[in-house]
C-alpha positions, 0 to 999 in steps of 0.5 A: 272756782277756778282759783279754788281749784288752782290752790288745791292742786298747788297743795296737792303737788306740794304734799308730793315729796316723795319720788313719784310711782306710776300710780302716783302719776296717773291718779294726778293726771286723771285728777287734773285732766280737763276732759276727765273732769268735763265728762264728770260734769256731763254725768252730773248733768245726765243725773239731772235729766234722769231725775227729771224724765221720772219727774215727768210722770207725776202730776203737775200743779199750778195756782193762779190769781188776777185782780181786775178793775172796770170803769164804766157809766151806767145808761138810764133808759128813762132819761136816755142819758149815761150817769156819773163814772163808777167802778167795779173790781173782781178777783179770780184764783184757781188751782190746776193740774193735769197728768198723762195717763197714755201716751203710747209708754213714751214717759217711761221709755224717756226715763230709761233713755235718761238712765242710759245716757247716765250709763253711756256717759259714765262709760265715756268717762272711764274710757277717757281715763283709760286713755290717760292712764295709757298715755302716762304709762308710755310717758313714765316708761320714757323717762325711765328709759332716758335716765338709764340711758344717761346713766349709761352714757356717764358710765361709758365716759367714766370708762373712756376717760380711764382708757385715756389716762392709760393711753397718755401713760402709755403714749409717755412709755413710747408704747403707742403713736399719737394717733391712738391717743387722739383716736381715744380723744376723738371718742371721748368727745363723741361720748360726752356729746352722746350724754349731752344728747341723752340729757336733752332727750331725758328733759324732753320726756320729763316735760312731756310726762308733766305736761301730760299730769298738768304739772307745772315745768318748774316743780320739784319732780322725781319719778320712782325707779321700780325693779323691773327685772322681774318683769322680763322675758315672761315667755308669753304665748298670748291668745288674742281671741281668749283675751278679747273675749275677756275684753269684751266684758270689762272694756268700757268703750264697748259697753258705751256702744252697747248702751248708744245702741239701747238709746237708738232703740228707744228713740225709735219706740219713743218716735212710734209712739207719736202714732198713738192717742195721748190720754190726760186727766185734768183737774181744777179748783176755782173761785172769784169775787165780783163787786157787781154781784150785791148782797154777798161779801168778799168771804162769802163770794169766794166761799160760795163760787168754789168751782171744782172740775174734772175732765179727761182729754183724749188727743189722737194724731190723725194727719201729721204731715209725715212728721211722725213717719220721719221721726221713725224713719230717722230713728231706725236709721239711727239704730242701723248706724249704732249697730255699725258703731258697735260692730267697728268698735269691737272689730277696733279692739280685736284688731288692738288685741291682736296687734298687742299679742303680736307685739308681746311676742316680737318684743320678747324674741328681740329682748333675747336676741339683744340680750344674747348679743350684749353678752356676747359683745361684752365678752369680746369687749372684756377680751379686747380690753385686756389686749389694749392694756397689754398693748396687743391691739391698737386703739382703732380696734379697740374703740371699734369693739367699744363702739359695738359694746355701746350699740348693743347696750342701746338696743338692749336698753330699747328692747327692755322698755319695749318689752316692758310696755308690750306687757303692760298693754296686754295686761292692760286689755286683761283688765290688770290695773297698770303698775310697776 
């Protein structure tokens, strides 16, 4: 089984020749996630329990057969002595069946209990899948951010290399001092170090995503770079209470705790059934043969000794050493605990949505501020670049302005991906499928 799974995984990887989209990554991660696969096995297990609970209402049927041999000596009273050793044998055959007619509705409640267990395990699987989707989205955006950061760092190096060429020409003409040239060389070295760090960050982000997907690190893996500009700055004003009410209807973790509450209440009813009597119906059919019964052959004895039987059995609990009382008490505690767990889950969801709504508003404000700052610094940089080319400012002032631009670009990039992530998390709570 393990080897088959490994082979199918490798085939899936080899078939992925185009760049991986977010949905590709999510689908593959869910398919390979161990927790998801284990929870799927729990669903199969609870399906079997559900079928077994329904079958418990049916009559059982068992067959029995036995063959016995006896050896004894006959006693002769006239001679007061035992005769020679003789043997007898007998055969017994039977069919028996029984069915519970009444046990305080326990069987029906156990069927409902098994069905709720099945639903709960399904909701648990969906909850795990959602957690995987959020993690994949986070790592996917980290890779996109790291890729764009590397691209920006490379562009900065290309720009500085051109500035270095210009500075060398101006130094040869005696228009600038040696210190100006050294300043630009120092800046170029810093930018190359920044590029190396950006590539390292990209490698780590890529590895994190692949490991989350259970994808070997030596796999040829590239992600799709979607157009994100249309997602930016939507000027949303999310109402957390409205999203919360909507989310209560669709979130699997809410449905799971609601099922758990019903489970606890059913367990209480099942525990209370221990106070009630149990009525069972039984039926049987038996026959047999004995060699000691003379005058009848084997077939005749089996035919003539057929004995049918029908019986009712009533079991009334009188004193159970507090077992039933304790079971009911524990079941009531479990109901209260399930209700508190459901309330805690709802409160956690409400807080998460409130935080997500606030994150969207904060991310929008931060992105707008960084976008305005970047535009302003870019304009200042254009002016500084013209002045530097004309020799009106020295390299120190020019590089100061350029570093302001690099910082502003970095801050804008960070706020961009934070905003996209915030939007997607809000979509998630609204029940909108994750996509880019």
